[in-house]
DSSP file (Angstrom, degrees, kcal/mol; ACC not computed):
  #  RESIDUE AA STRUCTURE BP1 BP2  ACC     N-H-->O    O-->H-N    N-H-->O    O-->H-N    TCO  KAPPA ALPHA  PHI   PSI    X-CA   Y-CA   Z-CA
    1    1 A M    >>        0   0    0      0, 0.0     4,-2.4     0, 0.0     3,-0.6   0.000 360.0 360.0 360.0 -16.6   -6.7  163.1   -5.9
    2    2 A R  T 34  +     0   0    0      1,-0.2     5,-0.1     2,-0.2     0, 0.0   0.847 360.0  51.8 -62.0 -31.8   -7.1  160.3   -3.3
    3    3 A S  T 34 S+     0   0    0      1,-0.2    -1,-0.2     3,-0.1    42,-0.0   0.765 112.4  46.3 -75.9 -22.1   -3.7  161.2   -1.8
    4    4 A V  T <4 S+     0   0    0     -3,-0.6    -2,-0.2     1,-0.2    -1,-0.2   0.812 121.0  37.4 -83.2 -33.4   -4.8  164.9   -1.5
    5    5 A F  S  < S-     0   0    0     -4,-2.4    -1,-0.2    36,-0.1    10,-0.1  -0.705  79.9-167.4-118.9  76.6   -8.2  164.0    0.0
    6    6 A P        -     0   0    0      0, 0.0     2,-0.3     0, 0.0    -3,-0.1  -0.341  11.4-173.3 -64.5 147.0   -7.8  161.1    2.3
    7    7 A Q        -     0   0    0     -5,-0.1     3,-0.1     6,-0.1     2,-0.0  -0.984  21.0-117.4-142.8 152.9  -11.0  159.5    3.4
    8    8 A G    >   -     0   0    0     -2,-0.3     3,-1.4     1,-0.2     2,-0.2  -0.235  55.4 -66.1 -78.7 174.2  -12.2  156.9    5.8
    9    9 A T  T 3  S+     0   0    0      1,-0.3    -1,-0.2    -2,-0.0     3,-0.1  -0.425 121.2   3.9 -63.8 127.9  -13.9  153.7    4.9
   10   10 A G  T 3  S+     0   0    0      1,-0.3    -1,-0.3    -2,-0.2     2,-0.1   0.332  96.5 134.6  81.6  -9.4  -17.4  154.4    3.4
   11   11 A D    <   -     0   0    0     -3,-1.4    -1,-0.3     1,-0.1    -4,-0.0  -0.431  59.6-118.0 -73.7 147.6  -17.0  158.2    3.5
   12   12 A Q        -     0   0    0     -2,-0.1    -4,-0.1    -3,-0.1    -1,-0.1  -0.673  36.8-107.3 -77.7 137.5  -17.9  160.2    0.4
   13   13 A P        -     0   0    0      0, 0.0    -1,-0.1     0, 0.0    -6,-0.1  -0.380  22.3-125.0 -64.8 147.0  -14.9  162.1   -1.0
   14   14 A P  S    S+     0   0    0      0, 0.0    15,-2.9     0, 0.0     2,-0.3   0.103  87.0  55.3 -81.5  25.8  -15.1  165.8   -0.3
   15   15 A F  E     -A   28   0A   0     13,-0.2     2,-0.4   -10,-0.1    13,-0.2  -0.982  64.0-146.3-151.2 159.5  -14.7  166.6   -4.0
   16   16 A Q  E     -A   27   0A   0     11,-2.3    11,-2.8    -2,-0.3     2,-0.5  -0.998  16.7-165.4-126.7 135.8  -16.2  165.9   -7.4
   17   17 A M  E     +A   26   0A   0     -2,-0.4     2,-0.4     9,-0.2     9,-0.2  -0.984   7.3 179.9-125.7 129.1  -14.1  165.7  -10.5
   18   18 A R  E     -A   25   0A   0      7,-2.5     7,-3.4    -2,-0.5     2,-0.4  -0.993   7.8-167.1-126.2 133.0  -15.4  165.9  -14.0
   19   19 A C  E     -A   24   0A   0     -2,-0.4     2,-0.4     5,-0.3     5,-0.3  -0.937  14.7-174.8-121.7 142.7  -13.1  165.6  -17.1
   20   20 A R  E >  S-A   23   0A   0      3,-3.0     3,-1.7    -2,-0.4     2,-0.3  -0.923  72.2 -47.8-132.8 107.2  -13.8  166.3  -20.7
   21   21 A G  T 3  S-     0   0    0     -2,-0.4    46,-0.0     1,-0.3     0, 0.0  -0.539 123.2 -19.9  66.6-127.8  -10.8  165.4  -22.7
   22   22 A Q  T 3  S+     0   0    0     -2,-0.3    45,-3.8    -3,-0.1     2,-0.5   0.468 121.1  88.5 -92.1  -3.6   -7.7  166.9  -21.1
   23   23 A I  E <   -AB  20  66A   0     -3,-1.7    -3,-3.0    43,-0.2     2,-0.4  -0.849  56.2-173.0-103.1 128.8   -9.6  169.5  -19.1
   24   24 A C  E     -AB  19  65A   0     41,-2.9    41,-2.5    -2,-0.5     2,-0.5  -0.932  13.8-150.9-122.0 143.9  -10.9  168.6  -15.6
   25   25 A E  E     -AB  18  64A   0     -7,-3.4    -7,-2.5    -2,-0.4     2,-0.5  -0.959  11.0-163.5-112.2 128.7  -13.1  170.5  -13.2
   26   26 A L  E     -AB  17  63A   0     37,-3.1    37,-3.0    -2,-0.5     2,-0.5  -0.962   3.0-169.4-115.8 121.7  -12.6  169.9   -9.5
   27   27 A T  E     -AB  16  62A   0    -11,-2.8   -11,-2.3    -2,-0.5     2,-0.4  -0.945  11.0-150.1-112.4 129.2  -15.4  171.1   -7.1
   28   28 A I  E     -A   15   0A   0     33,-1.8     2,-1.0    -2,-0.5   -13,-0.2  -0.794  17.9-125.1-101.8 137.1  -14.6  171.0   -3.4
   29   29 A D    >   -     0   0    0    -15,-2.9     3,-2.1    -2,-0.4     6,-0.3  -0.728  22.9-157.2 -77.2 105.2  -17.2  170.5   -0.7
   30   30 A E  T 3  S+     0   0    0     -2,-1.0    -1,-0.2     1,-0.3     6,-0.1   0.680  87.2  63.0 -64.2 -17.3  -16.5  173.6    1.4
   31   31 A S  T 3  S+     0   0    0      4,-0.1    -1,-0.3     3,-0.0     2,-0.1   0.586  82.8 106.3 -81.1  -8.5  -18.1  172.0    4.5
   32   32 A S  S X  S-     0   0    0     -3,-2.1     3,-1.2   -18,-0.2     4,-0.3  -0.385  78.6-127.5 -72.4 147.5  -15.4  169.4    4.5
   33   33 A A  T 3  S+     0   0    0      1,-0.2     3,-0.4     2,-0.1     4,-0.1   0.800 110.6  53.1 -62.1 -28.5  -12.6  169.5    7.0
   34   34 A E  T >> S+     0   0    0      1,-0.2     4,-1.5     2,-0.1     3,-1.5   0.558  80.0  96.5 -83.5  -7.8  -10.1  169.2    4.2
   35   35 A A  T <4 S+     0   0    0     -3,-1.2     4,-0.3     1,-0.3    -1,-0.2   0.830  87.1  42.4 -55.9 -37.4  -11.5  172.2    2.2
   36   36 A S  T 34 S+     0   0    0     -3,-0.4    -1,-0.3    -4,-0.3     4,-0.2   0.599 120.1  42.5 -85.0  -9.9   -9.0  174.7    3.5
   37   37 A E  T <> S+     0   0    0     -3,-1.5     4,-2.0    -4,-0.1    -2,-0.2   0.549  83.9  90.5-113.7 -10.0   -6.0  172.5    3.3
   38   38 A W  H  X S+     0   0    0     -4,-1.5     4,-2.7     1,-0.2     5,-0.2   0.841  83.2  56.2 -65.3 -34.7   -6.3  170.6   -0.1
   39   39 A M  H  > S+     0   0    0     -4,-0.3     4,-2.1     1,-0.2    -1,-0.2   0.931 109.4  47.0 -63.2 -43.3   -4.3  173.2   -2.2
   40   40 A E  H  >>S+     0   0    0      1,-0.2     4,-2.7     2,-0.2     5,-0.6   0.903 112.4  49.6 -63.6 -40.9   -1.3  172.9    0.0
   41   41 A R  I  X>S+     0   0    0     -4,-2.0     5,-2.7     1,-0.2     4,-0.8   0.899 109.2  52.4 -65.2 -38.8   -1.5  169.1    0.0
   42   42 A L  I  <5S+     0   0    0     -4,-2.7    -1,-0.2     1,-0.2    -2,-0.2   0.921 116.7  39.5 -62.0 -42.2   -1.7  169.1   -3.8
   43   43 A Q  I  <5S+     0   0    0     -4,-2.1    -2,-0.2    -5,-0.2    -1,-0.2   0.845 133.6  16.7 -77.4 -34.4    1.4  171.3   -4.1
   44   44 A F  I  <5S+     0   0    0     -4,-2.7    -3,-0.2    -5,-0.2     4,-0.2   0.828 126.7  40.1-113.5 -41.2    3.5  169.8   -1.3
   45   45 A Q  I  <<S+     0   0    0     -4,-0.8     4,-0.2    -5,-0.6    -3,-0.2   0.921 118.8  45.8 -78.5 -42.6    2.3  166.3   -0.2
   46   46 A A  S >><S+     0   0    0     -5,-2.7     3,-1.4     1,-0.2     4,-0.7   0.862  92.4 139.5 -64.6 -32.0    1.4  165.0   -3.6
   47   47 A G  H >>  +     0   0    0     -6,-0.4     3,-1.4     1,-0.3     4,-0.7   0.118  64.5  14.2  38.2-119.2    4.8  166.5   -4.5
   48   48 A V  H >4 S+     0   0    0      1,-0.3     3,-0.8     2,-0.2    -1,-0.3   0.833 123.6  59.8 -60.2 -37.0    6.9  164.5   -6.8
   49   49 A S  H <4 S+     0   0    0     -3,-1.4    -1,-0.3     1,-0.2    -2,-0.2   0.765 108.5  45.9 -66.5 -21.6    4.1  162.2   -7.9
   50   50 A A  H X< S+     0   0    0     -3,-1.4     3,-1.9    -4,-0.7     4,-0.5   0.565  82.6 119.2 -94.1  -9.9    2.2  165.2   -9.2
   51   51 A V  T << S+     0   0    0     -3,-0.8    26,-0.2    -4,-0.7    25,-0.0  -0.335  85.6   6.5 -59.6 130.4    5.1  166.9  -11.0
   52   52 A G  T 3  S+     0   0    0      2,-0.2    -1,-0.3    24,-0.2    24,-0.1   0.331  96.7 109.4  83.8  -8.4    4.3  167.1  -14.7
   53   53 A M  S <  S+     0   0    0     -3,-1.9    15,-3.1    20,-0.1     2,-0.4   0.816  72.9  53.3 -70.6 -29.1    0.8  165.9  -14.5
   54   54 A F  E     -C   67   0A   0     -4,-0.5    13,-0.2    13,-0.3    -2,-0.2  -0.902  52.6-169.5-116.8 133.8   -0.8  169.3  -15.2
   55   55 A G  E    S+     0   0A   0     11,-3.4     2,-0.3    -2,-0.4    12,-0.1   0.821  85.9   1.9 -81.5 -34.1   -0.1  171.6  -18.2
   56   56 A A  E     -C   66   0A   0     10,-0.9    10,-2.8     2,-0.0     2,-0.4  -0.987  66.5-165.6-151.3 151.3   -2.1  174.4  -16.5
   57   57 A V  E     -C   65   0A   0     -2,-0.3     2,-0.4     8,-0.2     8,-0.2  -1.000  10.2-172.6-142.3 136.6   -3.9  174.8  -13.2
   58   58 A A  E     -C   64   0A   0      6,-2.5     6,-2.3    -2,-0.4     2,-0.3  -0.950  23.1-158.3-127.2 110.1   -6.4  177.4  -11.9
   59   59 A L        +     0   0    0     -2,-0.4     4,-0.1     4,-0.2     3,-0.1  -0.673  35.6  99.9 -97.5 143.6   -7.1  176.8   -8.2
   60   60 A G  S    S-     0   0    0     -2,-0.3     3,-0.1     1,-0.1   -32,-0.1  -0.955  89.5 -51.2 172.8-169.4  -10.1  177.9   -6.2
   61   61 A P  S    S+     0   0    0      0, 0.0   -33,-1.8     0, 0.0     2,-0.5   0.877 140.9  32.1 -57.1 -35.9  -13.4  176.6   -4.8
   62   62 A I  E    S-B   27   0A   0    -35,-0.2     2,-0.3    -3,-0.1   -35,-0.2  -0.989  92.1-171.2-115.8 119.2  -14.0  175.4   -8.4
   63   63 A S  E     -B   26   0A   0    -37,-3.0   -37,-3.1    -2,-0.5     2,-0.4  -0.785  13.1-150.3-114.3 154.1  -10.6  174.5   -9.9
   64   64 A Y  E     -BC  25  58A   0     -6,-2.3    -6,-2.5    -2,-0.3     2,-0.4  -0.968  10.0-171.6-125.2 139.3   -9.6  173.6  -13.4
   65   65 A F  E     -BC  24  57A   0    -41,-2.5   -41,-2.9    -2,-0.4     2,-0.7  -0.995  15.8-150.5-130.2 133.0   -6.7  171.4  -14.5
   66   66 A E  E     -BC  23  56A   0    -10,-2.8   -11,-3.4    -2,-0.4   -10,-0.9  -0.922  26.6-137.8 -98.6 113.8   -5.3  170.7  -17.9
   67   67 A L  E     - C   0  54A   0    -45,-3.8   -13,-0.3    -2,-0.7     2,-0.2  -0.503  15.6-126.6 -74.4 136.5   -3.9  167.2  -17.9
   68   68 A E        -     0   0    0    -15,-3.1    -1,-0.1    -2,-0.2   -15,-0.0  -0.491  33.0 -92.7 -78.8 151.6   -0.6  166.8  -19.6
   69   69 A E     >  -     0   0    0     -2,-0.2     4,-2.7     1,-0.1     3,-0.2  -0.371  40.4-116.9 -58.2 142.4   -0.2  164.2  -22.3
   70   70 A P  H  > S+     0   0    0      0, 0.0     4,-2.3     0, 0.0     5,-0.2   0.858 113.2  50.4 -55.0 -40.1    1.2  161.0  -20.6
   71   71 A A  H  > S+     0   0    0      2,-0.2    82,-2.3     1,-0.2     4,-1.9   0.900 113.5  45.4 -66.8 -39.9    4.5  161.0  -22.5
   72   72 A R  H  > S+     0   0    0     -3,-0.2     4,-2.7    80,-0.2     5,-0.2   0.902 111.7  52.0 -69.4 -40.6    5.1  164.7  -21.6
   73   73 A A  H  X S+     0   0    0     -4,-2.7     4,-2.5     1,-0.2     5,-0.2   0.922 110.2  49.4 -60.1 -44.5    4.2  164.1  -18.0
   74   74 A A  H  X S+     0   0    0     -4,-2.3     4,-2.3    -5,-0.2    -1,-0.2   0.894 112.2  48.2 -62.3 -39.9    6.6  161.2  -17.8
   75   75 A G  H  X S+     0   0    0     -4,-1.9     4,-2.5    78,-0.3    -2,-0.2   0.900 111.8  48.4 -68.1 -40.5    9.4  163.3  -19.3
   76   76 A T  H  X S+     0   0    0     -4,-2.7     4,-2.4     2,-0.2    -2,-0.2   0.910 113.5  47.0 -66.6 -41.3    8.8  166.2  -17.0
   77   77 A Q  H  X S+     0   0    0     -4,-2.5     4,-2.3     2,-0.2     5,-0.2   0.906 112.2  50.1 -66.4 -40.4    8.8  163.9  -14.0
   78   78 A W  H  X S+     0   0    0     -4,-2.3     4,-2.3    -5,-0.2    -2,-0.2   0.927 113.1  46.8 -60.5 -46.0   11.9  162.2  -15.1
   79   79 A L  H  X S+     0   0    0     -4,-2.5     4,-2.9     2,-0.2     5,-0.2   0.894 110.1  52.9 -64.9 -41.0   13.6  165.5  -15.7
   80   80 A F  H  X S+     0   0    0     -4,-2.4     4,-2.3     2,-0.2    -2,-0.2   0.938 112.3  44.6 -60.0 -48.2   12.5  166.9  -12.3
   81   81 A N  H  X S+     0   0    0     -4,-2.3     4,-2.1     2,-0.2    -1,-0.2   0.889 113.4  51.1 -65.6 -38.2   13.9  163.8  -10.5
   82   82 A L  H  X S+     0   0    0     -4,-2.3     4,-2.8    -5,-0.2     5,-0.2   0.950 111.4  46.8 -62.9 -49.6   17.2  164.0  -12.5
   83   83 A K  H  X S+     0   0    0     -4,-2.9     4,-2.7     1,-0.2    -2,-0.2   0.902 111.4  51.8 -60.7 -41.9   17.7  167.7  -11.7
   84   84 A R  H  X S+     0   0    0     -4,-2.3     4,-1.0    -5,-0.2    -1,-0.2   0.902 113.0  44.8 -62.9 -40.5   17.0  167.1   -8.0
   85   85 A S  H  < S+     0   0    0     -4,-2.1     3,-0.4     2,-0.2     4,-0.2   0.908 113.2  49.8 -69.4 -41.3   19.5  164.3   -7.9
   86   86 A F  H >< S+     0   0    0     -4,-2.8     3,-1.4     1,-0.2     6,-0.3   0.889 104.4  59.5 -64.9 -38.5   22.1  166.3   -9.9
   87   87 A D  H 3< S+     0   0    0     -4,-2.7    -1,-0.2     1,-0.3    -2,-0.2   0.841 113.3  37.8 -59.5 -32.7   21.7  169.3   -7.6
   88   88 A G  T 3< S+     0   0    0     -4,-1.0    -1,-0.3    -3,-0.4    -2,-0.2   0.294  91.6 123.7 -99.5   9.9   22.7  167.2   -4.6
   89   89 A S    <>  -     0   0    0     -3,-1.4     4,-1.7    -4,-0.2     3,-0.1  -0.442  62.7-137.3 -79.3 144.0   25.4  165.2   -6.3
   90   90 A P  H  > S+     0   0    0      0, 0.0     4,-2.6     0, 0.0     5,-0.2   0.842 104.0  61.1 -62.6 -33.6   29.0  165.0   -5.1
   91   91 A G  H  > S+     0   0    0      2,-0.2     4,-2.1     1,-0.2     5,-0.2   0.908 104.2  46.6 -60.7 -44.2   30.1  165.3   -8.7
   92   92 A K  H  > S+     0   0    0     -6,-0.3     4,-2.3     2,-0.2     5,-0.2   0.918 112.3  51.7 -63.8 -43.6   28.5  168.7   -9.2
   93   93 A Y  H  X S+     0   0    0     -4,-1.7     4,-2.1     1,-0.2    -2,-0.2   0.919 110.2  47.9 -58.5 -46.8   29.9  169.9   -5.9
   94   94 A E  H  X S+     0   0    0     -4,-2.6     4,-1.7     1,-0.2    -1,-0.2   0.886 110.6  51.4 -65.1 -39.2   33.5  168.8   -6.8
   95   95 A C  H  X S+     0   0    0     -4,-2.1     4,-0.9     1,-0.2    -1,-0.2   0.914 111.1  47.4 -63.5 -43.1   33.3  170.5  -10.2
   96   96 A K  H  < S+     0   0    0     -4,-2.3     3,-0.5     1,-0.2    -1,-0.2   0.879 110.1  53.7 -65.4 -36.3   32.1  173.7   -8.7
   97   97 A K  H  < S+     0   0    0     -4,-2.1    -1,-0.2     1,-0.2    -2,-0.2   0.849 107.0  51.1 -67.3 -34.1   34.9  173.6   -6.1
   98   98 A Q  H  < S+     0   0    0     -4,-1.7    -1,-0.2    -5,-0.1    -2,-0.2   0.680  85.2 107.0 -78.8 -17.1   37.6  173.1   -8.8
   99   99 A S     <  -     0   0    0     -4,-0.9    31,-0.0    -3,-0.5     4,-0.0  -0.382  50.0-166.4 -68.4 137.6   36.5  176.1  -10.9
  100  100 A R        +     0   0    0     -2,-0.1     2,-0.3    63,-0.0    -1,-0.1   0.530  67.2  52.1 -98.2  -8.8   38.8  179.1  -10.7
  101  101 A M  S    S-     0   0    0     25,-0.1     2,-0.4    28,-0.0    -2,-0.0  -0.912  83.1-110.5-131.5 153.0   36.5  181.7  -12.3
  102  102 A N        +     0   0    0     -2,-0.3     2,-0.3    62,-0.1    60,-0.0  -0.692  60.3 128.4 -77.3 130.5   32.9  182.9  -11.9
  103  103 A S  E     -D  163   0B   0     60,-2.4    60,-2.9    -2,-0.4     2,-0.4  -0.960  55.0-109.8-164.8 179.4   30.8  181.8  -14.8
  104  104 A V  E     -D  162   0B   0     20,-0.4     2,-0.5    -2,-0.3    58,-0.2  -0.996  24.9-160.1-125.0 125.9   27.6  180.0  -15.8
  105  105 A V  E     -D  161   0B   0     56,-2.8    56,-2.9    -2,-0.4     2,-0.6  -0.916   7.1-151.4-105.7 130.6   27.8  176.6  -17.4
  106  106 A T  E     -DE 160 123B   0     17,-3.1    17,-1.5    -2,-0.5     2,-0.5  -0.906   7.4-166.1-106.0 123.5   24.7  175.4  -19.4
  107  107 A L  E     -DE 159 122B   0     52,-2.9    52,-3.1    -2,-0.6     2,-0.4  -0.930   8.0-161.4-107.5 126.8   24.1  171.7  -19.7
  108  108 A T  E     -DE 158 121B   0     13,-2.7    13,-2.2    -2,-0.5     2,-0.4  -0.922   1.4-156.7-116.0 134.2   21.6  170.6  -22.3
  109  109 A L  E     +DE 157 120B   0     48,-2.3    48,-0.6    -2,-0.4     2,-0.3  -0.877  17.4 165.8-109.4 139.0   19.8  167.3  -22.4
  110  110 A A  E     - E   0 119B   0      9,-2.0     9,-3.8    -2,-0.4     2,-0.5  -0.991  33.2-123.2-148.5 148.4   18.3  165.7  -25.5
  111  111 A I  E     - E   0 118B   0     -2,-0.3     7,-0.2     7,-0.2     3,-0.1  -0.829  21.0-135.4 -93.7 126.4   17.1  162.2  -26.4
  112  112 A E  E  >> - E   0 117B   0      5,-3.3     4,-2.4    -2,-0.5     5,-0.6  -0.736  19.5-145.0 -77.2 114.5   18.8  160.5  -29.3
  113  113 A P  T  45S+     0   0    0      0, 0.0    -1,-0.2     0, 0.0    -2,-0.0   0.858  88.5  44.5 -57.8 -44.1   15.7  159.1  -31.2
  114  114 A R  T  45S+     0   0    0      1,-0.2    -2,-0.0    -3,-0.1    -3,-0.0   0.936 126.3  27.9 -70.4 -45.2   17.2  155.9  -32.5
  115  115 A S  T  45S-     0   0    0      2,-0.1    -1,-0.2    -3,-0.0     3,-0.1   0.647  94.1-134.9 -91.5 -13.6   19.1  154.7  -29.4
  116  116 A R  T  <5 +     0   0    0     -4,-2.4     2,-0.3     1,-0.2    32,-0.2   0.809  56.3 145.1  58.0  31.7   16.8  156.4  -26.9
  117  117 A R  E   < -E  112   0B   0     -5,-0.6    -5,-3.3     1,-0.0     2,-0.6  -0.760  53.9-119.9 -96.4 146.5   20.0  157.5  -25.1
  118  118 A V  E     -E  111   0B   0     -2,-0.3     2,-0.4    -7,-0.2    -7,-0.2  -0.764  26.6-154.4 -86.4 123.4   20.1  160.9  -23.3
  119  119 A Q  E     -E  110   0B   0     -9,-3.8    -9,-2.0    -2,-0.6     2,-0.5  -0.830   4.9-158.8 -99.7 137.3   22.8  163.1  -24.8
  120  120 A V  E     +E  109   0B   0     -2,-0.4     2,-0.3   -11,-0.2   -11,-0.2  -0.961  11.4 178.9-117.0 130.3   24.4  165.8  -22.6
  121  121 A S  E     -E  108   0B   0    -13,-2.2   -13,-2.7    -2,-0.5     2,-0.3  -0.909   8.9-157.3-124.9 158.7   26.2  168.8  -24.1
  122  122 A S  E     +E  107   0B   0     -2,-0.3     2,-0.3   -15,-0.2   -15,-0.2  -0.948  14.1 167.2-136.7 154.8   27.8  171.7  -22.3
  123  123 A S  E     +E  106   0B   0    -17,-1.5   -17,-3.1    -2,-0.3    -2,-0.0  -0.983  46.0  60.2-157.4 157.1   28.8  175.3  -22.9
  124  124 A G        +     0   0    0      1,-0.3   -20,-0.4    -2,-0.3   -17,-0.1   0.349  50.9 136.2 111.3  -8.8   29.9  178.3  -21.0
  125  125 A S    >   -     0   0    0    -22,-0.1     3,-0.9   -19,-0.1    -1,-0.3  -0.620  54.9-122.5 -77.4 126.2   33.1  177.5  -19.2
  126  126 A P  G >  S-     0   0    0      0, 0.0     3,-1.4     0, 0.0     5,-0.2  -0.383  77.8  -9.3 -72.2 140.8   35.5  180.5  -19.6
  127  127 A M  G 3  S-     0   0    0      1,-0.3    -2,-0.0    -2,-0.1     0, 0.0   0.725 115.1 -73.6  50.2  30.8   38.9  180.0  -21.2
  128  128 A G  G <  S+     0   0    0     -3,-0.9    -1,-0.3     1,-0.1    -3,-0.0   0.853  76.0 155.2  61.3  39.3   38.8  176.2  -21.2
  129  129 A D    <   -     0   0    0     -3,-1.4    -1,-0.1     1,-0.1    -2,-0.1   0.527  59.3-117.7 -78.2  -1.2   39.2  175.6  -17.4
  130  130 A G  S  > S+     0   0    0     -5,-0.1     4,-2.5    -4,-0.1     5,-0.2   0.418  81.6 120.2  87.8  -2.5   37.4  172.3  -17.8
  131  131 A T  H  > S+     0   0    0      1,-0.2     4,-2.8     2,-0.2     5,-0.2   0.909  75.1  52.4 -64.5 -40.5   34.5  173.1  -15.5
  132  132 A D  H  > S+     0   0    0      1,-0.2     4,-2.4     2,-0.2    -1,-0.2   0.924 112.0  45.4 -60.8 -44.1   32.0  172.5  -18.3
  133  133 A T  H  > S+     0   0    0      2,-0.2     4,-2.4     1,-0.2    -1,-0.2   0.900 112.9  50.8 -65.2 -41.1   33.5  169.1  -19.1
  134  134 A C  H  X S+     0   0    0     -4,-2.5     4,-2.3     2,-0.2    -2,-0.2   0.933 112.9  45.3 -61.7 -47.0   33.6  168.2  -15.5
  135  135 A L  H  X S+     0   0    0     -4,-2.8     4,-2.6     2,-0.2    -2,-0.2   0.880 111.3  53.7 -66.2 -38.7   29.9  169.2  -15.0
  136  136 A K  H  X S+     0   0    0     -4,-2.4     4,-2.5    -5,-0.2    -1,-0.2   0.937 111.2  45.4 -59.8 -46.9   28.9  167.4  -18.2
  137  137 A Q  H  X S+     0   0    0     -4,-2.4     4,-1.9     2,-0.2    -2,-0.2   0.890 111.6  52.4 -65.3 -39.0   30.5  164.2  -16.9
  138  138 A A  H  X S+     0   0    0     -4,-2.3     4,-1.5     2,-0.2    -1,-0.2   0.918 111.7  46.3 -62.7 -43.0   28.9  164.6  -13.5
  139  139 A L  H  X S+     0   0    0     -4,-2.6     4,-3.1     1,-0.2    -2,-0.2   0.898 108.3  56.0 -66.4 -40.7   25.5  165.0  -15.1
  140  140 A E  H  X S+     0   0    0     -4,-2.5     4,-1.8     1,-0.2    -1,-0.2   0.876 105.2  53.1 -59.9 -36.8   26.1  162.0  -17.4
  141  141 A R  H  < S+     0   0    0     -4,-1.9     4,-0.5     2,-0.2    -1,-0.2   0.899 111.5  45.1 -64.0 -39.7   26.8  159.9  -14.3
  142  142 A V  H >< S+     0   0    0     -4,-1.5     3,-1.5     1,-0.2     4,-0.4   0.913 109.0  56.0 -70.4 -42.2   23.5  160.9  -12.8
  143  143 A V  H >< S+     0   0    0     -4,-3.1     3,-1.7     1,-0.3    -1,-0.2   0.876  99.3  61.4 -54.6 -38.9   21.6  160.3  -16.1
  144  144 A A  T 3< S+     0   0    0     -4,-1.8    -1,-0.3     1,-0.3    -2,-0.2   0.729 100.0  55.7 -64.0 -20.2   22.9  156.8  -16.0
  145  145 A L  T <  S+     0   0    0     -3,-1.5    -1,-0.3    -4,-0.5    -2,-0.2   0.553 100.4  65.0 -86.0  -9.2   21.0  156.2  -12.8
  146  146 A F  S <  S-     0   0    0     -3,-1.7    -1,-0.2    -4,-0.4   -64,-0.0  -0.812  73.4-156.7-119.9  89.5   17.7  157.3  -14.3
  147  147 A P        -     0   0    0      0, 0.0     3,-0.1     0, 0.0    -3,-0.1  -0.357  29.2-107.6 -62.7 143.7   16.4  155.0  -17.0
  148  148 A L        -     0   0    0    -32,-0.2     4,-0.1     1,-0.1   -73,-0.1  -0.425  35.8-104.8 -69.1 145.2   14.0  156.7  -19.4
  149  149 A P        -     0   0    0      0, 0.0     3,-0.1     0, 0.0    -1,-0.1  -0.268  34.5-107.3 -60.1 159.4   10.3  155.8  -19.1
  150  150 A E  S    S+     0   0    0      1,-0.2     2,-0.5    -3,-0.1    -2,-0.1   0.916 112.1  30.4 -58.1 -46.5    9.0  153.5  -21.9
  151  151 A V  S    S+     0   0    0    -81,-0.1     2,-0.4     2,-0.0    -1,-0.2  -0.971  85.2 157.9-116.7 120.6    7.1  156.3  -23.5
  152  152 A V        -     0   0    0     -2,-0.5     2,-0.5    -3,-0.1   -80,-0.2  -0.999  33.2-167.1-149.3 140.2    8.6  159.7  -22.9
  153  153 A D        -     0   0    0    -82,-2.3   -78,-0.3    -2,-0.4   -77,-0.2  -0.959  25.6-149.0-122.6 107.7    8.6  163.2  -24.5
  154  154 A L        -     0   0    0     -2,-0.5   -43,-0.1   -79,-0.1     3,-0.1  -0.677  13.2-132.6 -82.3 119.1   11.4  165.2  -22.9
  155  155 A P        -     0   0    0      0, 0.0    -1,-0.0     0, 0.0     2,-0.0  -0.262  44.1 -76.3 -63.3 158.2   10.7  168.9  -22.7
  156  156 A V        -     0   0    0      1,-0.1     2,-0.4   -48,-0.0   -46,-0.1  -0.359  67.2-170.4 -53.0 128.5   13.4  171.3  -23.9
  157  157 A S  E     +D  109   0B   0    -48,-0.6   -48,-2.3    -3,-0.1     2,-0.4  -0.953  24.6 161.0-143.7 123.1   15.7  171.1  -21.0
  158  158 A S  E     -D  108   0B   0     -2,-0.4     2,-0.5   -50,-0.2   -50,-0.2  -0.976  21.4-151.9-131.0 147.3   18.8  173.0  -20.0
  159  159 A I  E     -D  107   0B   0    -52,-3.1   -52,-2.9    -2,-0.4     2,-0.5  -0.983   9.8-154.7-120.4 120.7   20.4  173.2  -16.6
  160  160 A E  E     -D  106   0B   0     -2,-0.5     2,-0.5   -54,-0.2   -54,-0.2  -0.838   9.0-168.0 -97.4 131.3   22.3  176.3  -15.7
  161  161 A V  E     -D  105   0B   0    -56,-2.9   -56,-2.8    -2,-0.5     2,-0.5  -0.973  10.9-147.8-121.0 121.4   25.0  175.9  -13.1
  162  162 A R  E     -D  104   0B   0     -2,-0.5   -58,-0.2   -58,-0.2   -60,-0.1  -0.749  31.6-121.8 -84.8 130.4   26.7  179.0  -11.5
  163  163 A V  E      D  103   0B   0    -60,-2.9   -60,-2.4    -2,-0.5   -66,-0.1  -0.920 360.0 360.0-126.3 155.0   30.3  178.4  -10.6
  164  164 A P              0   0    0      0, 0.0    -1,-0.2     0, 0.0   -62,-0.1  -0.972 360.0 360.0 -69.5 360.0   32.1  178.4   -8.4
């Protein structure tokens, strides 16, 4: 929360946070200059660092957060960064460009428990035009750039790609 509520030296933070187990209550000092802006900062400035931290959120003058288990939060953040990188990858662009038909290709990610390697499978390319294989290989190249966190629980994850 320190990145959402910046404060000067010696200043009292404009919030109080109390947690019991995985549920936290956040109370905002409404007289604070940050009171009207903190929700936007939490969603956009905390951005990537906050992805996956919360299982559920109810925002307001008194807000409640359900903290995600650390392994699940790490998996969600890993997946978010992977998808973001894949979406902008040259490999994905080239595969979509080569496709001759409109379709949806589904790429599914799973962790192989013994080796801790991420397995990618694909489905959905019509009539074997190779788009599914091309996208699978493009995603595998991106996966290779993102080592798994030490402790990770990968949420069920599929990526749908509309082609062309």
